[in-house]
C-alpha positions as CSV (number, residue, x, y, z in Angstrom):
1,M,-23.2,158.1,18.6
2,L,-21.6,159.2,15.4
3,D,-18.1,158.3,16.6
4,F,-18.9,154.6,17.3
5,A,-21.0,154.3,14.2
6,R,-18.1,154.9,11.9
7,E,-17.7,151.2,11.0
8,G,-21.3,150.2,11.5
9,V,-23.1,149.4,14.7
10,S,-26.3,147.9,15.8
11,K,-29.1,149.7,17.5
12,T,-28.5,147.7,20.7
13,R,-24.8,148.5,20.7
14,I,-25.5,152.3,20.3
15,M,-28.0,152.1,23.2
16,Y,-25.5,150.5,25.6
17,K,-22.5,152.6,24.6
18,A,-24.4,155.9,24.8
19,Y,-26.3,154.9,28.0
20,L,-29.6,155.7,26.4
21,S,-33.1,154.3,27.0
22,Y,-34.8,152.7,24.0
23,T,-37.1,155.7,23.7
24,Q,-34.2,158.2,23.7
25,L,-32.3,156.1,21.2
26,V,-35.2,156.0,18.7
27,E,-35.6,159.8,18.9
28,Y,-31.8,160.4,18.4
29,L,-31.7,158.0,15.5
30,K,-34.6,159.7,13.8
31,Y,-33.0,163.1,14.2
32,L,-29.6,162.0,13.0
33,Q,-31.1,160.2,9.9
34,K,-33.4,163.2,9.1
35,N,-30.3,165.4,9.1
36,D,-28.2,163.0,7.0
37,L,-25.7,162.4,9.7
38,L,-26.4,158.7,10.1
39,T,-27.6,156.1,7.7
40,Y,-29.2,152.6,8.1
41,D,-28.2,149.6,6.0
42,A,-31.1,147.3,5.9
43,D,-29.0,144.4,4.5
44,T,-26.6,144.3,7.5
45,Q,-29.0,146.0,10.0
46,L,-26.3,148.4,11.0
47,Y,-26.1,152.2,11.4
48,R,-23.2,154.0,9.9
49,S,-22.0,157.6,10.1
50,T,-22.3,159.5,6.8
51,E,-19.6,161.7,5.4
52,K,-21.6,164.7,6.6
53,G,-21.8,163.1,10.0
54,L,-18.1,162.5,10.2
55,K,-17.4,166.1,9.1
56,F,-19.8,167.3,11.8
57,L,-18.0,165.1,14.4
58,T,-14.6,166.5,13.4
59,L,-15.8,170.1,13.6
60,S,-17.4,169.5,16.9
61,N,-14.2,168.0,18.3
62,D,-12.2,170.9,17.0
63,L,-14.5,173.4,18.6
64,S,-14.3,171.5,21.9
65,E,-10.5,171.7,21.8
66,M,-10.6,175.4,21.0
67,V,-12.9,176.2,23.9
68,S,-10.9,174.2,26.5
């Protein structure tokens, strides 16, 4: 979710790209926003990854590469 929210993405687009139900999507969005990994822009109605979210994504990808 954080990866395709870099440039800004709608709730519907996240749901389809991540293969989530609406209920799952709402829970994940709440969690990511609560932890300052994702932000919502009310003017454009788009979700965007925060700097913290992008850093988390980078670290997560680096760890995955190290493990494999």
